[in-house]
C-alpha positions in Angstrom: -0.7 16.2 10.2 -4.0 14.2 10.5 -7.7 15.0 9.0 -10.9 14.5 10.6 -13.5 14.6 7.8 -13.2 18.4 6.7 -11.0 19.7 9.2 -7.1 19.2 9.0 -5.2 19.1 12.3 -1.5 19.7 12.8 0.3 18.7 16.0 3.7 18.9 17.7 5.3 15.5 17.2 6.8 15.6 20.9 3.8 16.7 22.9 0.9 16.2 20.3 -0.1 19.8 21.1 -2.7 21.1 18.3 -0.5 23.9 16.6 -3.1 24.7 13.4 -6.5 23.9 12.8 -7.7 24.1 9.2 -11.0 23.8 7.8 -11.5 22.5 4.0 -14.5 22.9 1.8 -15.2 19.4 1.9 -14.1 16.0 3.3 -10.4 15.3 2.8 -9.4 12.2 0.9 -5.9 12.9 0.8 -3.2 15.0 2.6 0.7 15.3 1.8 3.4 17.4 3.1 5.6 19.4 1.1 9.4 18.4 1.1 10.2 21.1 3.4 7.3 20.9 5.6 6.1 24.6 4.9 3.0 23.5 3.3 0.5 21.0 3.5 -1.8 19.7 0.7 -5.4 18.4 1.0 -7.0 16.8 -1.9 -10.9 16.5 -2.2 -11.1 14.1 -5.1 -14.9 14.0 -5.1 -15.1 17.9 -5.5 -12.1 18.0 -7.9 -10.4 20.5 -5.7 -7.2 21.0 -4.0 -6.5 23.1 -1.0 -3.0 24.2 0.2 -2.0 25.6 3.8 1.0 27.2 4.7 2.3 26.5 8.3 4.4 29.7 8.4 1.5 32.1 7.3 -1.9 30.6 8.7 -3.8 33.4 6.8 -2.4 32.2 3.5 -4.2 29.8 1.4 -4.6 28.3 -1.9 -7.3 26.6 -3.8 -7.0 24.6 -7.3 -10.1 23.7 -9.0 -9.7 21.4 -12.0 -13.5 21.8 -12.6 -15.1 19.7 -15.2 -11.8 17.8 -15.6 -12.2 16.2 -12.3 -9.5 14.8 -10.0 -8.1 11.3 -9.3 -4.7 11.8 -7.8 -2.6 14.6 -6.6 1.1 14.9 -5.2 4.0 17.6 -4.4 6.7 18.1 -6.9 10.0 17.4 -4.8 10.9 21.2 -4.7 7.6 21.7 -2.7 6.3 24.5 -4.9 4.6 22.9 -7.5 1.5 20.6 -7.3 0.7 17.7 -9.8 -2.8 16.9 -10.5 -4.0 14.0 -12.6 -7.6 14.6 -14.1 -10.4 11.9 -14.3 -9.8 9.3 -17.0 -5.9 10.1 -17.0 -6.7 12.6 -19.8 -3.8 14.8 -18.4 -1.4 15.8 -15.7 -1.6 19.5 -14.5 1.3 21.2 -13.0 0.4 24.3 -10.9 3.1 26.4 -9.6 2.6 28.2 -6.2 5.4 30.5 -7.0 4.4 32.1 -10.3 0.8 30.6 -10.4 1.5 29.4 -13.9 0.0 26.1 -15.2 1.9 23.2 -17.6 0.1 20.1 -18.8 1.4 16.6 -19.4 -0.9 14.8 -21.8 -1.7 11.0 -21.9 -0.7 9.9 -18.4 -0.7 6.2 -17.9 -3.6 4.7 -15.4 -1.3 2.3 -13.7 -0.2 1.3 -10.1 2.8 3.9 -10.4 2.7 6.0 -13.2 4.9 8.9 -11.8 8.3 8.6 -10.3 10.7 11.6 -9.2 14.6 10.7 -8.9 15.6 10.9 -5.0 17.5 14.2 -5.5 14.3 15.6 -7.2 15.9 16.7 -10.4 14.2 14.4 -12.8 10.5 13.1 -13.2 9.6 10.1 -15.3 5.9 9.7 -16.4 4.4 6.8 -17.9 2.2 7.4 -20.9 -0.3 5.5 -23.2 -1.2 6.6 -26.7 -2.1 4.8 -29.5 -2.3 1.7 -27.8 1.5 1.9 -27.2 3.3 2.6 -24.0 5.8 5.6 -23.9 8.3 6.9 -21.2 8.8 11.0 -20.9 11.4 12.3 -18.8 11.3 15.8 -17.5 13.5 18.3 -15.9 11.7 19.2 -12.5 13.3 22.6 -12.4 11.5 24.1 -15.4 9.2 21.2 -16.7 11.1 20.7 -19.9 10.9 17.4 -21.9 14.3 15.8 -21.7 13.5 12.6 -23.3 10.8 10.6 -25.0 10.8 7.2 -25.7 8.7 4.0 -26.3 8.9 1.3 -23.6 9.0 -2.2 -24.9 5.9 -3.3 -22.7 2.7 -4.9 -23.6 0.6 -3.1 -20.7 3.2 -1.0 -18.4 2.5 -1.3 -14.8 5.0 0.8 -12.8 8.1 2.8 -12.8 10.4 3.3 -10.2 14.1 5.2 -10.1 16.9 3.6 -8.5 18.2 5.7 -5.3 21.1 7.1 -7.3 18.7 8.4 -10.1 21.0 6.6 -13.1 18.6 3.7 -13.8 14.7 3.5 -14.3 13.0 0.3 -13.6 9.8 -0.2 -15.8 7.8 -3.4 -15.5 4.8 -4.8 -17.2 1.5 -6.3 -16.1 1.4 -9.4 -14.0 0.3 -11.5 -17.4 3.8 -11.2 -18.7 7.0 -11.5 -16.8 9.0 -8.4 -18.0 11.2 -5.8 -16.5 13.2 -3.3 -18.4 16.1 -0.9 -17.3 16.4 2.4 -19.0 19.3 4.7 -18.6 18.5 8.6 -17.9 18.9 9.1 -21.7 16.2 6.6 -22.7 18.9 3.8 -23.6 17.4 0.4 -23.0 20.1 -1.2 -20.8 18.7 -4.3 -20.0 15.5 -6.7 -20.0 15.0 -9.5 -17.5 12.4 -12.3 -17.8 12.4 -15.0 -15.4 9.7 -17.3 -17.2 6.4 -17.5 -19.6 3.0 -18.3 -19.8 2.3 -17.7 -15.9 1.8 -14.9 -13.6 4.6 -12.4 -13.4 6.0 -9.8 -11.2 3.9 -8.6 -8.2 6.5 -6.2 -6.4 9.9 -4.6 -6.6 12.2 -2.8 -4.5 15.7 -1.1 -5.0 18.2 -1.3 -2.3 19.4 2.1 -1.2 23.0 1.7 -2.5 21.2 1.1 -6.0 23.5 -2.1 -6.2 20.5 -4.7 -6.1 16.9 -4.7 -7.6 14.6 -7.2 -5.9 11.7 -8.6 -7.9 8.7 -10.3 -6.1 6.8 -12.7 -8.4 3.7 -14.7 -8.1 5.6 -18.2 -8.2 6.5 -17.2 -4.6 10.1 -16.2 -5.4 12.3 -12.8 -5.0 15.0 -12.6 -7.8 18.0 -10.2 -7.1 19.5 -8.4 -10.1 23.0 -6.8 -9.8 23.8 -3.4 -11.2 26.6 -4.5 -13.2 25.3 -6.9 -15.5 21.5 -6.6 -14.7 21.6 -10.7 -14.5 20.1 -12.4 -11.8 22.7 -13.2 -9.0 20.4 -15.2 -6.8 16.6 -16.1 -5.7 15.0 -16.5 -2.5 12.5 -19.3 -2.1 9.5 -19.2 0.6 8.8 -22.7 1.2 5.9 -23.7 3.8 8.8 -26.1 5.8 12.1 -24.2 7.2 14.8 -27.1 7.3 18.0 -25.0 7.7 19.5 -25.2 11.3 21.1 -21.8 10.7 17.9 -20.0 10.3 15.9 -18.6 13.6 12.4 -19.0 13.6 10.9 -16.6 16.2 7.5 -17.8 16.9 4.7 -15.7 18.8 3.0 -17.2 21.3 0.0 -15.8 23.6 0.1 -15.9 27.4 -2.4 -15.0 30.0 -1.6 -11.9 32.1 -0.4 -12.6 35.7 -2.4 -10.5 38.0 -1.1 -10.4 41.6 -4.0 -11.2 43.9 -3.3 -8.4 46.2 -4.0 -5.8 43.6 -7.6 -7.3 42.9 -10.3 -4.9 43.8 -13.9 -5.1 43.1 -15.0 -3.1 40.9 -11.7 -3.2 39.4 -10.0 -0.3 38.1 -10.1 0.4 34.3 -6.2 -0.3 33.9 -6.6 -3.4 36.0 -9.5 -4.3 33.8 -7.9 -3.8 30.7 -4.8 -5.8 31.7 -7.0 -8.7 33.0 -8.8 -9.2 29.8 -5.9 -8.2 27.2 -3.9 -11.0 26.1 0.0 -10.5 26.0 2.2 -12.3 23.7 5.9 -13.2 23.5 8.4 -14.7 21.1 9.7 -18.3 21.3 12.4 -19.6 19.4 11.1 -22.7 17.5 13.2 -25.8 17.0 13.8 -26.4 13.1 12.3 -27.9 10.8 9.2 -25.7 11.5 5.9 -25.8 9.2 4.6 -22.6 8.6 0.7 -22.0 8.0 0.3 -22.3 4.3 -3.0 -21.0 2.5 -3.7 -22.5 -1.0 -4.9 -19.5 -3.0 -8.4 -19.8 -4.9 -7.7 -20.1 -8.6 -10.6 -18.9 -10.1 -10.7 -15.3 -8.3 -9.1 -12.1 -9.7 -6.0 -11.0 -7.7 -5.3 -14.2 -5.8 -3.6 -14.3 -2.6 -0.1 -15.6 -3.6 3.1 -14.7 -4.6 5.5 -12.0 -3.0 3.1 -8.9 -1.8 5.7 -7.0 0.2 9.4 -6.5 0.1 11.7 -3.8 1.5 15.6 -3.2 2.2 16.9 -1.8 5.6 18.6 1.5 5.3 22.1 0.1 5.7 21.6 -2.2 2.9 22.2 -5.3 4.8 18.9 -6.9 5.2 15.5 -7.6 3.1 12.2 -8.2 4.7 9.7 -10.0 2.4 6.2 -11.5 2.9 4.9 -14.2 0.8 1.0 -13.8 0.7 0.4 -17.8 0.5 2.1 -17.9 4.0 0.4 -14.7 5.6 1.5 -14.9 8.9 5.5 -14.9 8.2 8.0 -12.1 7.8 10.8 -13.4 6.1 14.5 -11.4 6.6 17.2 -12.1 4.4 20.9 -11.5 5.1 21.8 -9.4 1.9 25.6 -9.7 2.3 25.6 -13.6 2.7 22.4 -13.6 0.4 20.9 -16.1 3.1 17.8 -16.6 5.2 18.5 -14.9 8.4 15.2 -14.9 10.5 11.6 -15.9 10.0 9.0 -14.2 12.3 5.8 -16.6 12.6 3.2 -14.3 14.0 -0.6 -15.6 15.2 -2.2 -13.3 12.9 -1.7 -12.2 9.2 0.8 -9.5 8.3 -0.7 -6.4 7.6 2.5 -4.0 7.1 6.2 -3.6 8.0 8.4 -0.9 7.8 12.0 -0.4 8.5 13.4 2.3 10.9 14.9 5.0 8.4 18.3 5.2 10.8 19.0 1.6 11.8 18.1 -2.2 10.9 15.1 -2.5 13.1 11.8 -3.5 11.5 8.5 -2.7 12.9 5.5 -5.0 12.1 1.6 -5.0 12.4 -0.9 -7.7 12.2 -4.4 -6.0 12.7 -4.3 -6.2 16.4 -3.3 -3.9 19.2 0.3 -4.8 19.4 3.3 -3.7 17.6 6.4 -6.2 16.9 9.9 -5.0 16.7 12.8 -7.1 15.4 16.6 -6.1 15.3 19.7 -8.3 14.8 19.6 -8.3 18.8 16.2 -10.1 18.9 12.4 -9.3 18.8 9.9 -8.1 21.1 6.1 -7.7 21.0 4.9 -4.4 22.5 1.0 -4.0 23.8 -0.5 -0.6 23.0 -1.8 0.9 26.1 -5.1 2.2 24.4 -8.6 1.6 26.1 -11.1 0.0 23.7 -10.3 -2.0 20.5 -7.3 -0.5 18.8 -6.6 -2.7 15.6 -3.3 -1.5 13.8 -3.7 -1.6 10.3 -0.8 0.3 9.4 2.4 2.3 10.6 4.8 4.8 9.6 8.2 5.7 11.3 9.2 9.3 12.0 12.3 10.3 9.9 14.4 10.4 13.1 13.6 6.6 14.1 12.8 8.2 17.6 8.9 7.5 17.2 6.2 6.0 14.6 2.6 6.4 14.0 0.4 3.6 14.5 -3.1 3.8 12.6 -6.5 2.0 13.1 -9.5 2.3 10.8 -10.7 5.2 13.0 -7.7 6.3 15.4 -4.2 7.0 15.6 -1.4 7.0 18.2 2.4 7.9 18.4 4.7 5.4 19.9 7.9 7.0 21.2 11.0 4.7 21.5 13.6 5.5 23.9 17.1 5.8 22.1 19.8 3.9 23.8 22.7 5.6 25.1 25.9 5.0 23.3 
């Protein structure tokens, strides 16, 4: 699904044929599929309206109007039959049922980066709350929206919450001014508290491993700390230095090469395909000799949100690798071997990393850097692929299909679908 101003376009993944075209009341600012892909939600925050469309019954539609309360966020519940709307100023969360048309309210949700979290099995929801200048966590049962537990969080200014994939532990972390991560059980017991240091900028990003055995914490001090699920103590920390000296680390460096054009093929005026290949620079990877010095940027100290520390981290679906990005070294992706707890590979790009994401089915990482190329890494090696688009197509983000056979590449104004041939085993 994609939106063009007030129109919602639903296409077939394999052929890109338009299956449905829906017209909304205003410009769409957010879309989200229900978990079973039968409904799609379109949020128009400026108007305080959410419209829901059915794929099975194109004539059926639903409109939710929050009225004077306004709207700042909207999402599906895991069952795909309830919609959670957060009103302006975070006064409340309204839970709308598509089946019974009933409405429930959750008061005092906290305005933070990640204030709602569902367990992977969809049974429970945790909500961060702020009342009387204190942080609280409420855990609800998603089947009937009954309150299961309500407890105060030992945080100064809670910044985010996230469930472990097995749904047994809730990670709660504090604002970047206070290095503190708290781990709570489903019944609200505090299992452990971890703080690496004090009096400096703290946690920037976190990621659970798919097995729930490891919690990776990215910090402003350019390190990733790994906690284990037995004692919740640190088992190791990964540093991101500007010079890589270990001879066992493979460093792939992206290098540009001018396209070779056969003189027999030259024709004047050149065909459009030939012209685009003449002027587009191709790139490939070379293996650099260690030691390697990476491009390091010193952050501006007197600005808010300094570009420093671990801004992105993600585990591979098989639990074997962890990919990280240190914002001080914006052109590099670091890939760590989780079994050996060692640095495995560094990809050094020509441009700053915009986004990366693991293939959901195998250890294969897709990276984009704001140009018209997509980069793929797997343990077998890495490759740079030029997207065959006319004009200037700058990829700023990407998203894999759940099958791992295709991915969507997004620029500011366009998108394209990239299909990968699956190897015959």
